[in-house]
N, C-alpha and C positions, 0 to 999 in steps of 0.2 A: 167426539170429542175433539176441537182445531188444535193443533200446538202450531209455534211459530218455526216455523223451518230456518234449523241452524245449524245444517250441514248440505254440499253441495250434492246434487244429483247428476251422476255420471251416466249409470246402467238404468234400462228400465222395460218393465212385463208388464204388458197389457194381456189384460184375459175379454174373453166375452166369454159369459156363460147364458146359456140358452135352456130356460125351462120349459117342460112339455105342456103346464100351464100357468096360468095367473096366479094359483091356490098354491103350488110348489114351489113361486120367485116370493110370493109374499110369506110365505112357513121360511123359506132363508134367510129372509128378510131378518124376521119376527126372533129367530134361532142359533142360526149358523154363527151371527156372530160372538156372542153370549156365552155358548159351547164350546165353540173350534179356537177360536182367534182369542183367546184369553189376555185378558192382563198381562199374565205369568208370561204368554209365550209372546207378545210382543214386545215384552223386556228383552226377553233372550234374541228374537230376530231382530232388536233395534241393536241390540249390543254384538250382534254379526255382521252391522251396517247394512238393515233397514234403513229409510230417513223418510219415507210416506207409504202410506197407503191410502188410496183413494176409491172409495165404491158408489158408482153412479146408475142410475136406470135410465136405457133408449125408452126413447119416448116418439122417437120419430119414425119406429117399425112396425109391422105389422104383425109383432111374436113378443114373447114375454125373455127381457135380455137383459143380462147387467156388463158392465165392464168392471172388473176392477182393475185398477194402476197401481203396481208394486214399481218404486224408485228407490233404488242401493247407491251408496258412496264408491262403487264401483265391481266388475265384475268378479268377484274376484266373493264379494260380499253378497253378489248374487248366488254364486255357487253354495258358499255357505249357508244362505237361509233355506236353500234347494234341500239340503241335505236336513235342515228342521224339520221344513214344511213335510218331505217324504215322510220321516218319523212322525209326527204329529200329528196330522191335519190330513191328509193322503188317505188312511186308513180307515178315516171316521167318516168320509163324504160316500165315498160308494154306498154304506149304508145304508145313510139315508137319503139320497139324491139322485133322477134319471138325468140328469144335467148332461148337455154337452158343451167340450170346453176346446178353446182356440187360446193360443196364446203366440204374442209378438213378441219377441226380446227385443234392444237394440240401444247403442249408446244414443246421448242426448249429442246433437251437433250445436242448434241452436235452444237456448230459452228467453222470451221474453217474459217478462215482469214489470208490472207496473206498479 
């Protein structure tokens, strides 16, 4: 579901997820969102300062990769959300997926919107 942006994004985390196979990537897309990133969890993260999450499939590489972009109101919001994610998401991920993760975190310097 796409919602209008009502808060400014000041801090971001861009995560790359590499899957060993197309089957695992597709399984993640079909099940991970509904089972782990539930509406209740997303509401809790929003209350803690999460502004937006975007998932995209990388198509210009010879691998099975998704990117997941988290946008936060502030670095504090990021840290508060990480506590929730560590508690409610991380324990479930390792049990089901053999995925390699890379994270890049930063502050927004320029933001063009048309």
